[in-house]
N, C-alpha and C positions, 0 to 999 in steps of 0.2 A: 504494500500500500504506500502511495506517495505521501510524503510528509514535508512540511516547510523546514528547511535547514536552520532557520533563525528562531522561530517561535514554537515550532513543533505542531502547528495546526494540521489536522488530518480530517478524514471522513467522520461524520457523526450520523447517528440514526435518530430520525425525528418522526413524529406522527403527522400523517396527511389526513386532514379532516374534510369530508365532503359537505355539500349543502345539507344533506339529510343527517349529518353528524356521524356517518360511518367512519371509523378510524382504522387506517392501515398504516404500516410503517414504510418509510422510504429512506434512502441514503441521500445525504447532502454532502457533496464533495467541496473541499476548499478550492478556491480559485488560485491554482498553482501555475507558475510560469518557470520555464527552464532558462536560467540566466547565467552568463559568464560573469563571475565575480572574483574579487581578490580575497582569498582566504589564506591566512597565515603567510602572506607575502607571495603567493603563487596564484596563477589564474586557474579557476576550476568552474565546471558547469554544475550548478546546484539548483534544486527546486526551491522556489521562494514564493510565498503567498503575496498577493497584490497589496495587502495591508502593510506588510513590511517594506515593499518597494515604495509605496507612497510616503511612508514615514521616514524614508532615507536610512534605514537600518542596514542597507547593502551598498557596498562600494563596487560599482560596475567596472569591469575590465574593458578597456577600449582597444 
């Protein structure tokens, strides 16, 4: 299962509720992007969630 390399965000299981209130479970996946980033001084491809990208927690490799 894919996981954010920064915050650890991954797939969660939630309840889908219909109009008649029938409840079924579904998977909600994190919005992960594969990014070239600098990790410990070297360039690496890592999975990062978009929340971490927007917050600037990742230094992108150019």
